[in-house]
N, C-alpha and C positions, 0 to 999 in steps of 0.2 A: 409657538403654536401655529397650526395651519389654518386654512380657511374652512368656515362652516357655512354651508348653503342650505336654504330652506325653500324647497320647491313651492311655487305659488305665492311667495311672499312679495310684498311691494316695498319700495324704499321707505315710505312713510311708516308702514307696519314694522319694518325692521328697526327703524329709529325708535318707535314707541317701545318695542320690546327691549332694545338695548339700554334705554334710560330708566327702565322700571327698577325701583328699589326692592329690597327684600329684608326680611327679619327672621332671625332664628334664635333659639334658646340652646345654650350649650349644656352638657351634662352637669355642670356646676351651677346651673340656673342663672347664668349671665345672659341677658338679652343683647344680642348683637344686631344693630340696625344699620343698614347701608342705604344711603339716599343720594340720588343724583341731584345736586344743587344748581347745576348750570350745564347747558348743552347747546351745541350749534352744529350745523352741517355745512361743510365747505366743499363744493364740488359741482359736478355736472349731472346730466340726466342718467348716465349709466355707471358712474363711479365717483367716489369722493371720500372725505374724511369726516367722521363724527367725533367732535371734541366734547369731552365731558369732564366735570369736576364732581368727584364723589366724596362723601363724608360718612364715616363709620363711627358709631357710638357704642359704648359698652356699659350697660346698666345692670346692677344687681341689687335687689331689694330697694329699688327706687333711688339708689345712689350711683353716681358715675364711678365705675370700677377702674377704668384706665383712661388716659387722655384720648380725646377725639382725634381720629386720623383723617387726613385729606390727601387726595392724589388726583393727578390729571390723567384721564384716559384718552386713548387715540384708537378709534376703531376704523379700519379701512373698510369701506363698503364698496361692493361691486355687484353688477348684474351678470348672471350666467345664463346664456341661451341653453346650454346643455342641461342645467338644473331647472331652467325656467323659473328663476326666482333670484332674490337677493341673498347675499352672504356677507360675512364679516370676518376680519382678522383683528383680534383685539391685542392692543399693546398699551404701554404706559410710559410715562416720562423716563423712568429708570432704564428702559430698554433703548433709549435714544432713538425714537422713531425718526426716520429721515424725512419728516414732514414738519413744516414750520408755520403753518397757517393758524396755529392755536391763538385765540384771542389773548391779547396782552393782559386783560383783566383777570384771566384765569391764573396767570403766574402770581398775582397778588392774592388770590383766593387760597392758594396753596403755598404757605410760607416755607415748608420743608422742601429743600431742593434736592432732587435725586440726581439731576444731571445739569450742572451749570453750563456745560458745553451746549447741550440741547437748548436751554433757555436763551443762551446768547444767540443761537441760530434763529430763534423765534423773534428776538429783538431786531436782529439784522433784517429778517424778512419784512417786518413791519416798517422799518426805516426805508427799505427799498420801495415798498408799496407807497409810502408817503411821498417819496421823491418822484415816483411816476405820476401820482395824482397832481403834484405841484407842477411838474413839467407840462402835463395836459392842460391845466388851468392857464398857465402862462402862454401856451400856444394859442388857446382860444381867445385870450384877451388881446394878443398881439395882432390878430387878424383885422 
């Protein structure tokens, strides 16, 4: 899928819009409810990544009809001068987004693995970040 820009939008407004849940009823009277249960933005002033964890439930006549589904979302956010607003490109774990700053706790929230290769990239990213923090701390204490 390509980029979708919304003229006049702000980063904060785009994030609020992108984490909004929704509910619908199917023709067979099943209520499908999709909720964002966790989200965070990693990036700078004019671009970044919005990480989300989504949960979808299926209820019919007050009873759960299907197992609950969960997945990790990855929205690339960017500001466009031409459109004078923010836009997004939505992806998910199964698409192996080549971005790895997803919080480690999100992996635990979504037990069904769509891409073990991507998850390993996330773990390696965080290991490198921890090594950098440790090296910085050691440098400061050695002075």
